[in-house]
C-alpha atoms as one frame of an Amber mdcrd trajectory, in Angstrom:
protein
   0.000   0.000   0.000   2.845   2.341   0.905   4.477   1.540  -2.421   1.240
   2.382  -4.270   0.932   5.713  -2.399   4.557   6.532  -3.200   4.014   5.842
  -6.886   0.856   7.975  -6.874   2.700  10.861  -5.223   5.516  10.551  -7.751
   3.054  10.632 -10.648   1.338  13.717  -9.223   4.700  15.421  -8.800   5.734
  14.640 -12.352   2.359  15.789 -13.685   2.598  19.047 -11.778   6.111  19.680
 -13.019   5.024  18.960 -16.575   2.059  21.321 -16.253   4.344  24.044 -14.894
   6.737  23.597 -17.801   3.841  23.715 -20.238   2.495  26.910 -18.694   5.930
  28.533 -18.696   6.744  27.219 -22.170   3.889  28.873 -24.031   4.585  29.484
 -27.700   2.926  31.897 -30.117   3.146  32.553 -33.811   4.068  35.972 -35.170
   0.502  37.129 -35.877  -0.597  36.261 -32.345   2.363  38.123 -30.867   1.643
  41.221 -32.954  -2.060  41.239 -32.110  -1.286  40.881 -28.407   1.151  43.797
 -28.563  -1.444  45.916 -30.324  -4.168  45.099 -27.816  -2.332  44.800 -24.505
   0.826  46.906 -24.705   0.368  49.724 -22.123   2.085  52.317 -24.318  -0.268
  51.640 -27.248  -3.318  51.627 -24.995  -2.218  54.892 -23.375  -1.995  56.529
 -26.815  -5.484  55.278 -27.672  -6.821  56.722 -24.429  -5.177  60.045 -25.265
  -6.929  59.947 -28.633 -10.266  59.316 -26.907  -9.598  62.215 -24.549  -8.825
  64.487 -27.492 -12.035  63.411 -29.226 -13.998  64.187 -26.050 -12.372  67.634
 -26.065 -14.053  68.236 -29.446 -17.475  67.754 -27.870 -16.407  69.919 -24.953
 -15.413  72.744 -27.310 -18.624  72.347 -29.336 -20.562  72.981 -26.151 -19.567
  76.646 -26.403 -22.251  77.069 -29.082 -24.980  75.718 -26.798 -26.791  77.671
 -24.070 -25.561  77.349 -20.492 -28.295  76.819 -17.884 -27.526  76.993 -14.180
 -29.440  76.771 -10.883 -28.558  78.354  -7.563 -30.049  78.589  -4.092 -28.788
  81.311  -1.738 -29.681  82.076   1.877 -29.027  85.531   3.328 -29.765  87.176
   6.669 -29.076  90.801   7.666 -30.229  93.712   9.840 -28.585  96.299   7.572
 -31.188  98.917   6.672 -30.561  98.898   2.919 -30.235  95.134   2.710 -33.367
  94.530   4.737 -35.293  96.991   2.593 -34.306  95.332  -0.677 -34.978  91.827
   0.680 -38.517  92.779   1.647 -38.973  94.471  -1.741 -37.832  91.308  -3.580
 -40.169  89.253  -1.387 -42.970  91.700  -2.145 -43.576  92.199   1.610 -42.681
  95.876   1.892 -44.814  97.748   4.433 -44.791 101.537   4.568 -44.380 102.969
   8.047 -45.345 106.546   9.091 -41.858 107.233  10.503 -38.287 106.160   9.638
 -37.647 104.119  12.784 -38.429 100.656  11.332 -36.301 101.465   8.281 -33.329
 102.799  10.221 -33.307 100.028  12.801 -34.869  96.944  11.222 -34.905  93.513
  12.788 -33.182  90.497  11.262 -34.452  89.874   7.749 -33.994  86.508   6.022
 -34.176  85.656   2.343 -34.062  82.420   0.349 -33.240  83.147  -3.273 -33.855
  80.504  -5.971 -32.491  81.379  -9.407 -32.350  79.836 -12.877 -29.859  81.536
 -15.202 -29.432  81.227 -18.971 -26.283  82.301 -20.824 -25.942  82.135 -24.608
 -22.959  83.336 -26.628 -24.143  85.144 -29.756 -20.721  86.094 -31.116 -17.468
  84.809 -29.594 -14.497  83.947 -31.871 -12.888  81.936 -29.056 -15.660  79.351
 -29.378 -15.133  78.818 -33.102 -11.354  78.717 -32.922 -11.499  76.515 -29.855
 -13.569  73.960 -31.769 -11.200  74.039 -34.758  -8.166  73.536 -32.515  -9.899
  70.679 -30.707 -10.610  68.931 -34.009  -7.006  69.327 -35.123  -5.843  68.058
 -31.740  -8.091  65.005 -31.997  -6.759  64.207 -35.468  -3.184  64.624 -34.215
  -3.889  62.355 -31.236  -5.313  59.679 -33.542  -2.207  59.892 -35.706  -0.006
  59.630 -32.617  -1.982  56.588 -31.470  -1.495  55.040 -34.898   2.262  55.582
 -34.704   2.346  54.152 -31.178   0.534  51.080 -32.490   3.079  50.769 -35.336
   5.950  50.969 -32.853   4.374  48.504 -30.421   3.825  45.961 -33.191   7.339
  46.470 -34.542   8.800  46.040 -31.036   6.978  42.711 -30.761   8.322  41.757
 -34.199  11.860  42.538 -33.042  11.352  40.598 -29.807  10.076  37.614 -31.820
  13.229  37.720 -33.935  15.441  37.924 -30.843  13.866  34.734 -29.538  14.434
  33.140 -32.946  18.079  34.241 -32.960  18.649  33.085 -29.374  17.076  29.704
 -30.099  19.219  29.279 -33.216  22.309  30.276 -31.226  21.450  27.702 -28.589
  21.131  25.028 -31.283  24.522  25.733 -32.836  26.099  25.904 -29.376  24.691
  22.449 -28.687  26.164  21.241 -31.968  29.485  22.795 -31.066  29.345  21.132
 -27.655  28.733  17.700 -29.179  31.618  18.223 -31.586  33.900  19.326 -28.727
  33.002  16.175 -26.793  33.853  14.067 -29.822  37.220  15.782 -30.121  37.947
  15.066 -26.435  37.016  11.418 -26.970  39.310  11.107 -29.995  42.163  12.883
 -28.203  41.886  10.473 -25.274  41.847   7.480 -27.600  44.957   8.690 -29.353
  46.682   9.381 -26.039  45.776   5.889 -24.786  47.065   4.379 -28.015  50.366
   6.208 -27.583  49.995   8.258 -30.774  48.719  11.443 -29.139  49.979  13.874
 -26.569  48.467  14.524 -23.180  48.714  18.217 -24.008  46.339  17.645 -26.926
  43.821  16.059 -24.582  44.098  19.042 -22.242  43.597  21.474 -25.108  40.515
  19.539 -26.235  39.122  19.624 -22.700  39.714  23.384 -22.548  37.745  23.716
 -25.780  34.974  21.580 -24.268  34.831  23.763 -21.138  34.537  26.828 -23.351
  31.674  25.239 -25.273  29.883  24.444 -22.008  30.201  28.087 -20.911  28.752
  29.151 -24.234  25.826  26.788 -23.701  25.069  28.409 -20.341  25.186  31.891
 -21.871  23.019  30.773 -24.787  20.414  29.307 -22.414  20.260  32.550 -20.441
  20.060  34.607 -23.634  17.119  32.522 -24.772  15.301  32.910 -21.443  15.794
  36.676 -21.485  14.630  36.875 -25.102  11.443  35.002 -24.191  10.827  37.378
 -21.301  11.328  40.369 -23.584   8.802  38.888 -25.992   6.296  38.517 -23.159
   6.900  42.138 -22.189   6.518  43.303 -25.792   3.174  41.468 -25.934   1.922
  43.359 -22.891   2.417  40.517 -20.420   3.549  41.243 -16.878   6.279  38.637
 -16.481   6.625  35.084 -17.763   8.359  33.600 -20.780   6.889  33.122 -24.248
   8.537  31.145 -27.020   7.911  31.198 -30.744   5.903  28.584 -32.589   8.193
  28.581 -35.621  11.102  30.624 -36.939  10.478  33.212 -39.616  11.938  32.929
 -43.090  12.541  35.420 -45.869   9.193  34.439 -47.389   7.365  35.557 -44.227
   8.793  39.075 -44.473   8.959  40.102 -48.096  10.943  43.128 -49.205   7.787
  45.256 -49.337   8.621  46.757 -52.703   5.118  45.970 -53.925   3.626  48.254
 -51.250   3.716  51.992 -51.836   4.976  54.034 -48.882   2.541  56.369 -47.152
   3.127  59.437 -44.941   4.145  58.194 -41.515   1.629  58.764 -38.755   4.076
  60.690 -36.590   4.667  63.141 -39.461   0.905  63.589 -39.877   0.647  64.307
 -36.161   3.434  66.903 -36.349   1.781  68.678 -39.282  -1.577  68.714 -37.503
   0.080  70.178 -34.429   1.552  72.903 -36.651  -1.957  73.613 -37.967  -3.164
  73.900 -34.377  -0.438  76.447 -33.623  -1.521  78.469 -36.683  -5.094  78.480
 -35.399  -3.819  79.748 -32.055  -2.269  82.733 -33.828  -5.528  83.479 -35.643
  -7.444  83.183 -32.406  -5.057  85.666 -30.791  -5.797  88.171 -33.566  -9.530
  87.682 -33.032  -9.119  89.025 -29.481  -9.489  92.510 -31.003 -13.150  91.764
 -31.803 -16.028  92.334 -29.342 -18.052  89.599 -27.652 -21.818  89.500 -27.737
 -23.991  87.399 -25.453 -27.501  86.863 -24.120 -28.330  86.584 -20.436 -31.653
  85.725 -18.773 -32.572  85.003 -15.138 -35.729  83.851 -13.409 -35.716  84.279
  -9.619 -37.900  83.330  -6.655 -37.640  84.856  -3.168 -39.035  83.579   0.100
 -38.378  84.646   3.684 -39.273  81.316   5.297 -38.023  78.289   3.323 -35.671
  77.351   0.476 -37.196  76.805  -2.954 -40.039  79.027  -1.843 -42.160  80.960
  -4.338 -43.346  83.849  -2.220 -42.343  86.265  -4.992 -40.873  85.836  -8.470
 -39.196  88.025 -11.062 -37.328  87.761 -14.344 -34.615  89.641 -16.171 -33.242
  89.348 -19.722 -30.758  91.297 -21.788 -28.072  91.298 -24.442 -24.571  92.403
 -23.527 -21.595  93.582 -25.543 -18.057  93.341 -24.189 -15.115  94.874 -26.015
 -11.588  95.122 -24.664 -10.262  98.376 -26.107  -6.911  98.229 -24.309  -5.565
  95.366 -22.217  -2.046  96.489 -21.471  -0.669  95.204 -24.833  -1.267  91.603
 -23.789  -2.995  90.808 -27.086  -0.014  92.056 -29.097   2.385  89.911 -27.094
   0.010  86.953 -27.390   0.007  87.306 -31.162   3.804  87.433 -31.260   4.079
  84.368 -29.030   1.511  82.409 -31.054   3.209  83.359 -34.340   6.597  82.188
 -33.047   5.098  78.919 -31.809   3.426  78.350 -35.180   6.730  78.903 -37.011
   8.494  76.565 -34.582   5.858  73.850 -35.081   6.157  74.083 -38.870   9.944
  73.914 -38.680   9.783  70.908 -36.351   7.465  69.147 -38.798   9.878  69.933
 -41.643  12.814  68.662 -39.587  10.919  65.446 -38.913  10.089  65.056 -42.608
  13.733  65.362 -43.600  14.738  62.896 -40.926  12.107  60.441 -42.122  13.371
  60.719 -45.698  16.863  59.846 -44.507  15.563  56.993 -42.346  13.740  55.526
 -45.337  16.839  55.732 -47.513  18.949  54.166 -44.775  16.374  51.416 -44.191
  16.404  50.577 -47.904  20.199  50.426 -48.038  20.450  48.389 -44.825  17.859
  45.914 -46.083  19.794  45.376 -49.313  23.045  45.121 -47.367  21.576  42.597
 -44.918  20.325  40.453 -47.806  23.815  40.252 -49.270  25.390  39.594 -45.873
  22.935  36.786 -45.215  23.787  35.083 -48.504  27.493  35.452 -47.770  27.148
  34.190 -44.182  25.125  31.181 -45.289  27.761  30.254 -47.860  30.510  30.771
 -45.276  28.755  28.459 -42.837  28.430  25.727 -45.461  32.113  25.993 -46.329
  33.156  26.022 -42.653  31.056  22.912 -41.989  32.651  21.091 -44.905  36.137
  22.157 -43.805  35.457  20.975 -40.252  34.111  17.643 -41.526  37.187  16.999
 -43.637  39.603  17.912 -40.820  37.668  15.724 -38.388  38.091  12.756 -40.737
  41.805  13.513 -41.144  42.233  13.799 -37.373  40.505  10.447 -36.858  42.955
   8.985 -39.382  45.908  10.687 -37.673  46.703  12.827 -40.717  46.406  16.266
 -39.082  47.196  17.973 -35.802  44.688  18.868 -33.127  45.498  22.545 -33.504
  44.217  22.495 -37.098  40.997  20.818 -35.972  40.461  23.290 -33.131  41.079
  26.194 -35.489  38.495  24.752 -37.874  36.082  24.325 -34.968  36.546  27.969
 -33.941  36.017  29.079 -37.552  32.850  26.971 -37.738  31.507  28.523 -34.534
  32.083  32.001 -35.916  30.462  31.061 -39.225  27.407  29.633 -37.455  27.039
  32.722 -35.292  27.429  35.001 -38.321  24.780  33.053 -40.228  22.270  33.212
 -37.361  22.893  36.906 -36.757  22.762  37.707 -40.479  19.406  35.983 -40.941
  17.907  37.804 -37.974  19.298  41.119 -39.154  17.945  40.563 -42.669  14.432
  39.961 -41.363  14.664  42.881 -38.943  15.819  45.308 -41.627  12.975  44.243
 -43.873  10.515  44.931 -41.076  12.202  48.255 -40.328  11.884  49.228 -43.997
   8.131  48.715 -43.762   8.018  50.691 -40.522   9.847  53.644 -42.063   7.524
  53.486 -45.070   4.517  53.690 -42.735   3.103  50.327 -43.846   4.298  47.900
 -41.170   0.922  47.478 -39.480  -0.859  47.502 -42.822   1.322  44.724 -44.237
   1.761  42.539 -41.138  -1.795  42.794 -39.715  -4.028  43.925 -42.582  -7.203
  42.932 -40.712  -6.343  45.494 -37.981  -5.931  48.375 -40.450  -9.552  49.543
 -40.337  -9.615  49.511 -36.540  -6.865  52.121 -36.126
């Protein structure tokens, strides 16, 4: 019975460990990783919330065209002669006395005032310009959110490639480790047979120890890459692997897609338009303001919301600042300088984007050539290592030649892995600089941005 319980406990332990490894070893394909980054990355979500806030500001500014209705309830108490007199007048309770005594020395008078007020702007340039600026700001915020989404998706793409590169590096390190173990075995056999030196065995063991250190570094690099992928997908901790490595066919050159103005450039130009509107609004401060005001009031000397007496008042008012201490002139100068600065910043960004696109194109072409060269170099290094291994087994070459070939093979493998990752990354970066990364990688998400 004890044996059966022990076996059951062991099975449960193994099952739990397997479940933990499965949970921690989650894998995703590229599309899933990009969608997760778009939906759950805090930076992208924050930009979308800013866009929603800017859109709400449009409705807030539009409210300046609508009437403003307010309610107030005020309680007052006084024994001041003038105040008491006017309170009783408003309450329609004025009593005429034959002498001035009650007027000069009144008792405490109380008043509850209930008022509804209506305000309506008839002509106010600030309202119109405020609405135009809010609309430009909302469009700029949407463009900024679009660019944040592009960057979040591209970051996830880069993190996916780093996992792919780290996994490939781990694989070639494992191959190098197996080859180093084989060299140690052959060196020992030759030493035992009396045809090899003990120094050769020691050198082979040093090479094996180096390969084992590389394996440890490669394992840590892979774990960190998986954690960075989880972070890029909006996860708070954990490790996420990739379902399959990407190839050149998964990330085409993008030459068939026409570049579009980048969203960050659109946002900068819209912000420059907003600054121009600010300058126009500053000039409009020379114009008068015209508005309508109406009030309906109840007074009662006993209770709030009382209707002992009521009255109304309505009128149209004109307000015109003829001189404000030259503040309008300085405001115009400041707004004009800010508008020029915003336009120049947008132009600076445009020039930088042009250079980034040219650089991305050149780097993509360069990476393609480097990948082809690195792949050919790896094939030649593998063949050279194979031939020297056979010669060493036959005792026709020294260990130093074999170790040199092994080192050259390791470098060739690393260069091939890094070159492939760089080629794919530069192709993705070319699409990002052309403003079509999200459009090309997640076309179904295009209409939702």
